[in-house]
Every structure is written in structure tokens, then in C-alpha cells.
C-alpha positions in Angstrom: 29.4 10.1 -31.3 28.6 6.1 -30.1 25.3 4.9 -30.5 25.4 2.7 -27.2 26.1 5.9 -24.7 24.0 8.5 -26.3 20.6 8.1 -24.8 19.3 10.3 -22.2 18.1 8.9 -18.6 15.1 10.6 -16.5 14.1 9.9 -13.1 10.5 10.7 -11.8 10.0 11.6 -8.1 7.1 12.3 -6.1 6.1 15.2 -3.8 9.1 14.1 -0.8 11.7 13.6 -3.6 11.2 9.6 -3.8 12.3 8.3 -7.0 9.3 6.8 -8.7 10.2 6.2 -12.2 13.0 5.9 -14.3 13.7 5.4 -18.0 15.8 6.1 -20.9 14.5 8.3 -24.0 14.5 5.3 -26.2 11.7 4.2 -24.9 9.7 6.8 -23.3 9.2 10.8 -23.8 10.0 12.9 -20.6 7.6 15.1 -19.1 8.3 18.4 -18.0 9.2 17.4 -14.3 11.1 14.6 -15.1 14.8 15.0 -14.1 17.9 14.4 -16.4 20.3 12.2 -14.9 22.6 11.4 -17.8 22.7 12.2 -21.7 25.4 9.8 -22.1 23.1 6.6 -21.3 22.7 3.1 -23.0 19.6 2.2 -24.4 18.5 0.3 -21.1 18.2 3.1 -18.0 20.3 2.6 -15.1 20.5 4.8 -11.9 23.8 4.5 -11.8 26.5 4.4 -14.4 28.0 1.3 -13.5 24.5 -0.1 -12.4 22.4 -2.9 -13.8 20.3 -2.1 -16.5 16.5 -1.5 -15.4 17.0 -1.8 -11.5 14.3 -2.2 -8.8 12.8 1.5 -7.4 10.7 -0.3 -5.0 11.1 -3.0 -2.7 8.7 -5.9 -1.7 6.2 -3.6 0.2 5.8 -1.0 -2.8 8.3 1.5 -1.1 10.3 3.9 -3.1 14.2 2.3 -2.2 16.0 5.6 -3.5 15.5 9.3 -3.3 16.6 12.9 -5.1 18.3 15.5 -3.4 18.7 17.9 -5.6 22.0 16.9 -7.2 22.2 13.4 -6.8 20.5 9.8 -6.3 21.1 8.2 -3.2 19.4 4.8 -1.8 17.1 5.6 1.1 18.1 4.8 4.4 16.8 1.7 6.2 14.8 4.2 9.0 13.5 6.0 6.2 12.0 3.1 4.7 10.7 1.8 7.9 8.9 4.9 8.2 6.9 4.5 5.2 5.6 0.7 6.0 1.9 0.8 6.1 0.7 0.5 9.6 -0.3 -3.6 9.6 -3.8 -4.4 10.0 -4.8 -5.3 13.7 -4.4 -8.8 14.8 -7.3 -11.4 14.4 -9.5 -12.4 17.1 -8.3 -16.1 18.3 -11.0 -18.8 17.9 -11.3 -19.0 21.8 -11.9 -14.9 21.6 -14.7 -15.5 19.1 -16.4 -18.1 20.7 -16.5 -15.9 23.8 -18.1 -12.9 22.1 -20.9 -15.1 20.3 -21.4 -16.5 24.0 -21.7 -12.7 25.2 -24.2 -11.6 22.2 -26.4 -15.0 23.0 -26.4 -13.7 26.9 -27.5 -10.4 25.4 -30.0 -11.9 23.0 -31.3 -14.0 26.0 -31.9 -11.3 28.3 -33.9 -9.3 26.2 -36.2 -12.2 25.3 -36.7 -12.5 28.8 -37.7 -8.7 29.1 -39.9 -9.1 26.0 -41.8 -11.8 27.6 -42.1 -10.1 30.9 -43.8 -6.9 29.4 -46.3 -9.5 28.2 -45.2 -9.9 24.5 -44.2 -13.4 22.6 -41.0 -14.5 21.4 -43.0 -15.5 17.9 -43.3 -11.9 17.4 -39.9 -11.5 18.1 -38.9 -14.0 15.5 -41.3 -12.5 13.1 -39.9 -9.1 12.8 -36.4 -10.8 12.3 -38.0 -12.4 9.2 -39.7 -9.3 7.8 -36.6 -7.4 8.7 -34.3 -9.5 6.2 -36.6 -9.3 3.3 
């Protein structure tokens, strides 16, 4: 048998049948759950007989590009890939929105200080509590 085409190639899938790892037995020992996709592979792993050596299995977002249907490998559809995109973080507030929030908090603080004075307290006692709380 030709040594160039006598290596086993395996894939590893997750719970959703997405391919998360592919390798040749030249470099790694398969686990019991790994799936043999060919016993006539070259030294380097290939997903497909005429495909590239060690192809990327994930896109730039870390999402698996291929799936296993129990008998063959196929590319995941654009719809499937989009469904796995992480939810984007909420947008950052604009500078003017931040200034507006600061003004709201300053107004609340000012009203609290007025209430303290109206109840007979002093602003110096409020400042003393703030300093003590930071320690």
C-alpha cells in the first residue's frame, strides 16, 4: 500500500453535530467518539478527498463551518451560521447621553443635599460619611 495514502483521518463533533476538530492519525490518537472519515488519507488532514490540507474549521467568530449528518460532511448554511452568531453587546451611550446622565445624578445629589439641610443636617457631615465610606 502506498504510504502517502494510508493514514486515517478523523473528525470530532459537538452535541449539535458541528465539526470542531479534524486530524490525521499521524499526529494525534483518536478518541472513542471520533469519527473516521477516510482510511486512505495523506499525512495531513483533509475534510474532503480533493480539499486543502488542514482546512479552517471555524470562521472568524469561532463558529464551526461544517456539520456531520451521520454519513457525510457538509458546509453549514448561511442561516445556520447566522443563528450561531453571538448577540452583539448593547451599543455604548453617546457622549451627550453620558453628560445627560451625569446632570441627572448631580440634580438628584443636589436635591438630597437640600433635604439634609432642611432636616437640620449639614453638608460637612455628608462629606465626612463619604470619606469614611471610601476607607
